[in-house]
Every structure is written in structure tokens, then in C-alpha cells.
ROMAR-181081 format. One line per 8 residues: number of its first residue (from 1); their letters; for each residue x, y, z of C-alpha. Coordinates in steps of 0.2 Angstrom, whole numbers, plus 5000, padded with zeros to 4 digits. Last residue first. Layout:
! ROMAR-181081
NUM	A	X,Y,Z; ...
This chain:
! ROMAR-181081
555	XXXXXXXX	5194,5572,4717; 5210,5575,4725; 5217,5589,4716; 5206,5602,4731; 5218,5595,4743; 5214,5595,4761; 5218,5604,4776; 5226,5597,4791
547	XXXXXXXX	5218,5601,4807; 5202,5603,4798; 5202,5584,4792; 5209,5579,4808; 5192,5586,4814; 5181,5578,4799; 5192,5560,4805; 5185,5563,4824
539	XXXXXXXX	5170,5564,4820; 5168,5552,4805; 5175,5541,4819; 5163,5544,4830; 5148,5539,4820; 5156,5523,4817; 5158,5518,4835; 5139,5525,4837
531	XXXXXXXX	5133,5514,4824; 5140,5498,4831; 5139,5503,4850; 5121,5500,4849; 5121,5482,4845; 5125,5481,4864; 5107,5486,4869; 5099,5469,4875
523	XXXXXXXX	5117,5461,4877; 5113,5457,4894; 5110,5475,4900; 5123,5480,4910; 5135,5467,4904; 5134,5468,4884; 5131,5489,4887; 5148,5489,4895
515	XXXXXXXX	5156,5478,4883; 5148,5487,4868; 5154,5505,4875; 5173,5498,4879; 5173,5489,4863; 5165,5505,4853; 5182,5513,4861; 5193,5501,4855
507	XXXXXXXX	5187,5504,4840; 5191,5521,4839; 5207,5520,4844; 5209,5505,4830; 5203,5519,4816; 5217,5530,4821; 5230,5518,4822; 5227,5510,4805
499	XXXXXXXX	5227,5528,4798; 5245,5533,4807; 5250,5514,4800; 5246,5515,4784; 5261,5528,4779; 5273,5519,4787; 5267,5502,4783; 5266,5506,4764
491	XXXXXXXX	5284,5516,4764; 5293,5500,4772; 5286,5489,4759; 5291,5500,4742; 5276,5500,4731; 5272,5490,4717; 5254,5491,4723; 5252,5473,4722
483	XXXXXXXX	5268,5467,4730; 5265,5482,4743; 5247,5474,4746; 5255,5457,4747; 5267,5461,4761; 5254,5467,4770; 5245,5453,4769; 5258,5442,4773
475	XXXXXXXX	5262,5452,4790; 5279,5456,4794; 5279,5475,4793; 5263,5474,4806; 5251,5489,4806; 5237,5479,4797; 5240,5464,4803; 5239,5471,4821
467	XXXXXXXX	5220,5479,4815; 5216,5463,4806; 5218,5453,4823; 5211,5466,4832; 5195,5467,4823; 5195,5447,4824; 5198,5448,4844; 5184,5461,4846
459	XXXXXXXX	5173,5450,4836; 5176,5435,4848; 5174,5447,4862; 5156,5453,4855; 5151,5436,4853; 5154,5429,4869; 5147,5445,4877; 5130,5440,4867
451	XXXXXXXX	5132,5422,4873; 5132,5426,4889; 5132,5411,4901; 5126,5400,4889; 5142,5393,4879; 5157,5395,4890; 5161,5414,4893; 5180,5411,4898
443	XXXXXXXX	5183,5395,4889; 5176,5403,4871; 5188,5418,4876; 5203,5407,4877; 5198,5396,4862; 5195,5411,4853; 5212,5419,4857; 5227,5408,4850
435	XXXXXXXX	5218,5401,4834; 5212,5418,4830; 5229,5425,4831; 5237,5412,4821; 5225,5417,4809; 5229,5436,4809; 5247,5432,4806; 5264,5445,4809
427	XXXXXXXX	5269,5438,4823; 5271,5454,4835; 5258,5465,4825; 5245,5449,4828; 5249,5447,4845; 5248,5466,4848; 5233,5469,4840; 5224,5453,4848
419	XXXXXXXX	5230,5457,4865; 5222,5475,4861; 5206,5469,4858; 5207,5456,4870; 5208,5470,4883; 5194,5480,4875; 5181,5465,4873; 5186,5460,4892
411	XXXXXXXX	5181,5477,4899; 5164,5471,4908; 5173,5453,4910; 5186,5463,4922; 5187,5450,4937; 5186,5435,4927; 5196,5441,4911; 5213,5445,4921
403	XXXXXXXX	5220,5428,4924; 5216,5421,4907; 5223,5436,4896; 5239,5435,4902; 5241,5418,4905; 5236,5414,4885; 5249,5431,4881; 5262,5420,4888
395	XXXXXXXX	5256,5403,4881; 5255,5411,4864; 5273,5415,4865; 5280,5398,4870; 5298,5400,4861; 5294,5389,4849; 5279,5399,4843; 5291,5413,4842
387	XXXXXXXX	5302,5404,4830; 5288,5399,4819; 5282,5417,4817; 5299,5421,4811; 5300,5406,4799; 5283,5412,4792; 5288,5429,4790; 5305,5423,4781
379	XXXXXXXX	5294,5412,4769; 5283,5427,4767; 5299,5440,4762; 5305,5428,4749; 5289,5425,4744; 5285,5442,4741; 5301,5446,4731; 5301,5432,4720
371	XXXXXXXX	5282,5434,4713; 5287,5444,4698; 5301,5431,4694; 5286,5416,4692; 5274,5428,4682; 5289,5431,4671; 5293,5412,4669; 5276,5407,4665
363	XXXXXXXX	5274,5420,4653; 5285,5414,4639; 5275,5398,4640; 5261,5407,4635; 5270,5418,4623; 5276,5401,4615; 5258,5395,4614; 5251,5408,4603
355	XXXXXXXX	5240,5424,4610; 5227,5435,4605; 5219,5422,4593; 5200,5425,4601; 5201,5404,4604; 5219,5405,4609; 5215,5419,4622; 5200,5407,4631
347	XXXXXXXX	5213,5391,4631; 5225,5400,4640; 5210,5409,4655; 5203,5390,4656; 5218,5382,4660; 5225,5396,4671; 5206,5397,4679; 5207,5379,4682
339	XXXXXXXX	5225,5381,4691; 5219,5397,4700; 5204,5386,4707; 5213,5370,4712; 5227,5380,4719; 5216,5392,4728; 5205,5377,4737; 5220,5368,4744
331	XXXXXXXX	5226,5383,4752; 5209,5387,4758; 5207,5369,4767; 5187,5369,4767; 5178,5365,4783; 5171,5382,4785; 5164,5381,4766; 5160,5364,4766
323	XXXXXXXX	5146,5367,4782; 5139,5382,4772; 5138,5374,4757; 5130,5357,4764; 5140,5340,4761; 5135,5328,4750; 5152,5322,4743; 5153,5337,4731
315	XXXXXXXX	5154,5349,4746; 5166,5340,4755; 5176,5353,4762; 5190,5353,4748; 5177,5354,4736; 5170,5371,4743; 5186,5378,4743; 5187,5374,4725
307	XXXXXXXX	5170,5379,4720; 5173,5396,4728; 5190,5400,4719; 5183,5392,4702; 5169,5405,4704; 5184,5419,4709; 5195,5415,4696; 5182,5413,4681
299	XXXXXXXX	5177,5431,4686; 5195,5438,4686; 5199,5426,4669; 5183,5436,4661; 5189,5454,4667; 5204,5456,4659; 5203,5448,4642; 5185,5455,4641
291	XXXXXXXX	5192,5473,4643; 5199,5468,4625; 5217,5466,4618; 5219,5468,4598; 5232,5480,4599; 5243,5466,4609; 5251,5472,4625; 5256,5488,4632
283	XXXXXXXX	5264,5478,4646; 5267,5492,4661; 5283,5500,4661; 5297,5493,4672; 5310,5506,4680; 5298,5511,4695; 5297,5491,4698; 5300,5494,4716
275	XXXXXXXX	5303,5513,4720; 5315,5514,4734; 5323,5533,4731; 5307,5539,4741; 5291,5550,4735; 5286,5536,4725; 5272,5543,4714; 5282,5558,4710
267	XXXXXXXX	5271,5570,4697; 5266,5585,4707; 5250,5575,4711; 5262,5561,4717; 5271,5572,4727; 5254,5578,4738; 5250,5561,4739; 5266,5555,4747
259	XXXXXXXX	5267,5569,4757; 5249,5568,4763; 5252,5549,4768; 5267,5553,4780; 5253,5559,4793; 5237,5564,4784; 5225,5564,4770; 5212,5574,4762
251	XXXXXXXX	5197,5575,4750; 5181,5572,4758; 5176,5559,4746; 5192,5548,4746; 5196,5549,4766; 5178,5548,4770; 5176,5533,4760; 5192,5524,4765
243	XXXXXXXX	5186,5529,4785; 5170,5518,4782; 5179,5503,4776; 5192,5503,4790; 5178,5506,4801; 5169,5490,4796; 5186,5481,4799; 5190,5489,4816
235	XXXXXXXX	5171,5487,4823; 5169,5470,4819; 5154,5470,4831; 5141,5470,4816; 5149,5454,4809; 5151,5444,4825; 5135,5436,4822; 5139,5428,4805
227	XXXXXXXX	5155,5422,4816; 5145,5414,4828; 5134,5405,4815; 5150,5398,4807; 5158,5391,4822; 5141,5383,4830; 5146,5384,4849; 5144,5368,4857
219	XXXXXXXX	5163,5368,4861; 5173,5351,4860; 5179,5355,4845; 5188,5372,4849; 5181,5386,4838; 5196,5390,4828; 5189,5382,4812; 5175,5394,4811
211	XXXXXXXX	5187,5408,4809; 5198,5401,4797; 5183,5396,4786; 5177,5415,4788; 5195,5420,4782; 5195,5410,4766; 5178,5418,4761; 5160,5417,4759
203	XXXXXXXX	5155,5424,4774; 5162,5442,4773; 5164,5452,4785; 5184,5444,4789; 5186,5446,4769; 5181,5462,4768; 5192,5470,4782; 5207,5457,4775
195	XXXXXXXX	5208,5465,4758; 5198,5482,4758; 5213,5492,4769; 5226,5483,4761; 5223,5488,4742; 5217,5505,4748; 5234,5506,4757; 5244,5502,4742
187	XXXXXXXX	5235,5513,4730; 5240,5526,4744; 5259,5522,4743; 5257,5520,4726; 5253,5538,4723; 5239,5541,4715; 5244,5553,4701; 5227,5550,4688
179	XXXXXXXX	5237,5541,4676; 5246,5528,4690; 5228,5527,4699; 5224,5517,4681; 5237,5509,4677; 5238,5503,4695; 5220,5496,4696; 5220,5480,4687
171	XXXXXXXX	5238,5475,4694; 5235,5478,4712; 5217,5474,4713; 5220,5456,4709; 5238,5456,4720; 5227,5460,4733; 5212,5452,4731; 5220,5434,4728
163	XXXXXXXX	5231,5435,4743; 5216,5442,4755; 5203,5429,4748; 5185,5427,4743; 5180,5446,4744; 5184,5451,4726; 5170,5462,4725; 5177,5473,4740
155	XXXXXXXX	5194,5476,4732; 5186,5482,4716; 5175,5495,4725; 5193,5501,4733; 5200,5503,4718; 5187,5512,4709; 5185,5524,4723; 5202,5527,4722
147	XXXXXXXX	5201,5531,4703; 5186,5541,4705; 5193,5553,4718; 5209,5554,4708; 5194,5562,4694; 5191,5555,4677; 5184,5538,4678; 5175,5532,4663
139	XXXXXXXX	5185,5535,4646; 5201,5533,4657; 5195,5516,4663; 5191,5508,4647; 5208,5515,4642; 5216,5507,4657; 5204,5490,4653; 5212,5487,4637
131	XXXXXXXX	5230,5490,4644; 5225,5476,4657; 5218,5464,4644; 5233,5468,4631; 5236,5451,4628; 5253,5451,4637; 5245,5461,4652; 5232,5448,4654
123	XXXXXXXX	5246,5433,4653; 5258,5442,4666; 5243,5445,4680; 5239,5426,4678; 5257,5420,4678; 5259,5430,4694; 5243,5423,4701; 5251,5407,4696
115	XXXXXXXX	5266,5408,4707; 5255,5416,4722; 5243,5400,4722; 5260,5390,4722; 5266,5401,4735; 5249,5398,4745; 5249,5379,4743; 5267,5377,4747
107	XXXXXXXX	5261,5386,4763; 5247,5373,4768; 5261,5358,4761; 5272,5361,4775; 5289,5359,4767; 5295,5375,4764; 5290,5379,4783; 5301,5363,4789
99	XXXXXXXX	5316,5370,4779; 5313,5387,4787; 5311,5379,4807; 5298,5381,4816; 5287,5365,4820; 5300,5351,4816; 5316,5363,4818; 5326,5361,4802
91	XXXXXXXX	5332,5377,4797; 5332,5390,4813; 5333,5374,4825; 5346,5366,4818; 5357,5383,4816; 5353,5387,4834; 5358,5370,4840; 5375,5372,4833
83	XXXXXXXX	5375,5389,4841; 5371,5385,4857; 5366,5402,4866; 5350,5396,4874; 5344,5386,4859; 5328,5394,4858; 5336,5411,4862; 5347,5410,4849
75	XXXXXXXX	5334,5402,4835; 5323,5417,4840; 5336,5431,4836; 5342,5421,4822; 5326,5424,4816; 5324,5442,4819; 5340,5445,4812; 5333,5437,4796
67	XXXXXXXX	5318,5447,4798; 5329,5464,4796; 5339,5457,4784; 5324,5455,4772; 5315,5469,4777; 5329,5484,4774; 5323,5502,4779; 5336,5503,4791
59	XXXXXXXX	5325,5510,4807; 5307,5503,4802; 5314,5485,4799; 5324,5485,4812; 5311,5489,4824; 5299,5475,4815; 5313,5461,4816; 5317,5465,4833
51	XXXXXXXX	5300,5466,4840; 5299,5450,4831; 5312,5441,4840; 5309,5450,4856; 5290,5441,4860; 5297,5425,4869; 5306,5438,4880; 5289,5441,4889
43	XXXXXXXX	5292,5424,4896; 5283,5407,4889; 5299,5399,4887; 5315,5410,4890; 5327,5398,4896; 5320,5387,4884; 5314,5369,4886; 5317,5352,4878
35	XXXXXXXX	5310,5337,4881; 5317,5321,4872; 5325,5313,4887; 5325,5331,4900; 5335,5345,4893; 5330,5361,4903; 5337,5379,4900; 5356,5384,4903
27	XXXXXXXX	5351,5398,4912; 5356,5417,4914; 5368,5416,4903; 5356,5414,4887; 5351,5433,4894; 5367,5439,4894; 5372,5433,4878; 5355,5439,4870
19	XXXXXXXX	5360,5456,4876; 5377,5457,4867; 5371,5447,4852; 5359,5462,4850; 5369,5474,4854; 5380,5468,4840; 5365,5466,4826; 5359,5485,4829
11	XXXXXXXX	5377,5491,4828; 5379,5482,4814; 5362,5489,4807; 5365,5506,4810; 5384,5505,4801; 5375,5496,4787; 5362,5512,4786; 5374,5524,4787
3	XXX	5384,5516,4772; 5369,5517,4761; 5366,5534,4766
């Protein structure tokens, strides 16, 4: 089987090289002094590298090699086939090279945050906090449905940041869901489906800051106020939360997730032979570990993360809280918050006498090792996104949307939603999609022509970005959800995709309705689209349940 995958990969690589040779032979590009333009700049070919990476990941089940081939493909396209320029671009380009991405302070901050979280998880396991919580949960959670609902509830409560959400919920709830035979794929879905959706509708989150900062500086629109107004129209995020509740309490699954869940009920949590950390048993920890050893660090981390973000936004220099959060540097704030939490946690454990200094230092490399895989994937995903940016993909998308906006204003929310889905899926970044599409939508509607349609269209952009982020194998949030659940990444993507697409299809119908009502009634009745969309989603799910059946063991 391994040889078969290798042969498939080799054949795909040869085909890719041949196609690229043909493409780059068409024109040598343009060089004018220090200005360089690749032959495929701002064309449909600019989207080819992420498409290649995603296709290879799904075919070969090999994430690292697939991402690397996508990066090489993007560098080859940018270099017009020049191998020397390709290597220089891939590694050292000032806008998209791998070394440059790793030198970026924002990216490094995220990596440091991940490492600290890994250390925190190792500490909580070492002192027995996770084991104590597992015992507490076993006394209070008696069903599979209860375990899944508790996972969702914890994900909703941790609304500050999606990275923090994914890793924390995974480490806390994994022993509980394992005990109730919930598949790792289902756990990864529950983590992923609460992380980004709850962050994109929570005013106090790093995502709110990202959306606010994406509004053009020369616009008269108040970015934070606009974000608040988009919450009722974020059909995909709201629909995903509703969808989880329906799946949990009506006891059914569909697509490949159903196979994973049936196998988990029979005792196989992984289904496939790929089982990350499958041979690693959860730490039993110290015998005197208590629930407080898990709960207190998490509470402190939430509080310190919020304080850290508003600190970077100037809150302690006299800026009001809302403005400070909107202007916050999420990466820096999360590093501040997590580092302070780590110090507080160490002192707390030392005072309680559940950990020695030697045990604390032993957890540092353990936490780092646990994060090596997601750090590697994130680094390559960032680089692949950089290659796509060098090829002008965002300008290609901009031209498509901008050229059609004026004639089909009524359908713009629907169009923006699917463009955002495609862009986020291709690039693996929701925040990048915000930065590209939000200024376009603001320019289309202006500030006073139709504020309600502007809000609906911005909401469609946010909703589509989260959807594309969910579907994409190269999305950082998707990667973090797999890491948090200790689930094979390809298994997580393939099982989550039918759920995400179902919710996306219903959400797109909602944006059609909202666009029509927004134009015809000047926005007066557009809000009706929200409850209609959610009711339609429930009906669709009940129809699917009637078709695929359900399992009495699920709850």
C-alpha cells in the first residue's frame, strides 16, 4: 500500500513538472529593473499551487509532502521555470519565502504561543489535573451524547482565540470522549466546529480584531460596529453550532463520519491505520491531582489572553476597551497572556506541592515535542499561502468580484460567500480572505448607499471564509483541531467535509434570500433570512437522518 501511494505521488509529481514546463515556456515573464512579474501573475494559474497541494493531500494522505509540492509548484510558476530563482523564491523571498515567514514576528508569536500551550498541557497532565477532570467527568457525564455536548460547551466557553480553543478543548476532553467511545474524527469535528464559528461571532476575540482591522482606513465605516451588526447574518457560523446540537441530540451521523463513529462504538477510535499518538497513553499524573489543577490554569489563560490583547491595543494607555481590542496584536497578546499564565501555573503547582522544579523543566521539551507536527504544517501552509500571494491570486479574485458586483447587487451576498469559500479553501487562511474581500465589498456599497446590504455582504464574506477554512486541509485551524484531537489530519478533513458543505449549501440559500430582501425592502426585512436559514438547516438534517438512520448508542 505504501508503494502504491509512492507511485501515485511520483506520477503526480511528474505530471506537475510537465504541465509547469509547458506553462512557463509560453512567456518568460517581464523584468524591468527591480520590477518582476511572473508569466501567470493574476491569472487562474495563480490558484494552481494550493489546488495541487490539496488534491495531493486527499489522494496520497501525505500532508507534508503534498504541501511541499504545492510550495515548489508556486515557486516554479513565480520563477517562470528558472530553478535558481525558484529556490531563492521558495526560501528567501521577502514576501512569501519560508525563511521570511519564519522570521515574521507575528508568525513566530503564534509558534511560541503553541509551544507554551503544549507545555501547559504537559504540566496539567503531569500533575494529574487532566486525570482528575476525567474522573470528575466520568461521574457526571454518562453518555456519548453528554461527552460530545460537554466538548461543544467547553469550545463555546473558550471564545478568545481559535488556536487556544482547539488545543485546550482537545487536551481536556480527549480522555472523556475516549472513555465514551467517541471517534477521534468526531472529536476533531466538534473542536473545529466550535473554534472558528464561536470566535467569528464573539465580540471579544482575536477574530473580531482581525475583521475590524480589515476595514479600509479611509472608510467612514466603524469596523467594530459593523462586526457586531454582521453577527445575526453569519449563517454558516450560527448554522454550524445549530448543526452540532442536532447531530448530538438526534443521534446520527452521515458520510464517512458515520463509519468512524460506528467503529468507535465497537472500540476502534481511529478507523484507519493512521493513528497519531495512538500508542501513547494519557498521563495518569500525580495521585493528589485535582480538578482545580486543570480548571484554574485554563481560567487564568483566558483572562490573561484578554488582558494581553487589550494591552497591545493600548488599553492601559487610556484607549477604551472596544478600541483596544479592535487594535490588538493577537499574536503578541497571546504570547504575553500564555507566558504569564505559565508562570502563575508553575507557582500554583509549587505552592500546592504537586510538582517539583525538575518535573516542571522536564515538561518544557515534552510540550515542545508535542507541537512539532502542527508547527511544521503551519510553516509550510504559511509558505504556500505566500507563494499564492506572489502569484497575484488575490487580484485575480478581486477582478472577478469587482467586475460583476454592480450588475448583480441583489446576488452579491451569495457571490461573496462562495468566492470567500473558494479563496479560504485555496489559501488556507480566513484572515487573509477577510483582508482581500472586505475592502472590495466596502468599495462596492460605499458608506451610505445601502448599509444593510453592506453588512449582509460582509457577513457573507466572514461566513464563507470560515467555511472555506473548515474545508481546507491546509488551514491552520483545521491543523490545530487535528492536533488537539490527536486525529489523523486527512481523516479529520474527509469526515468534516460533508458536514461543512451541507451547512454551506443551506447558508448560501440564506444569503440569496437576505440579498433579495435587502434590495427589495431596503434592508427592513432582511433579518427574516436568519431564522429561515436555521430552520431550513434543521429540516435538511432531519431529512438526512431519515435517509441514513441513527444509532441508539450515540446518546
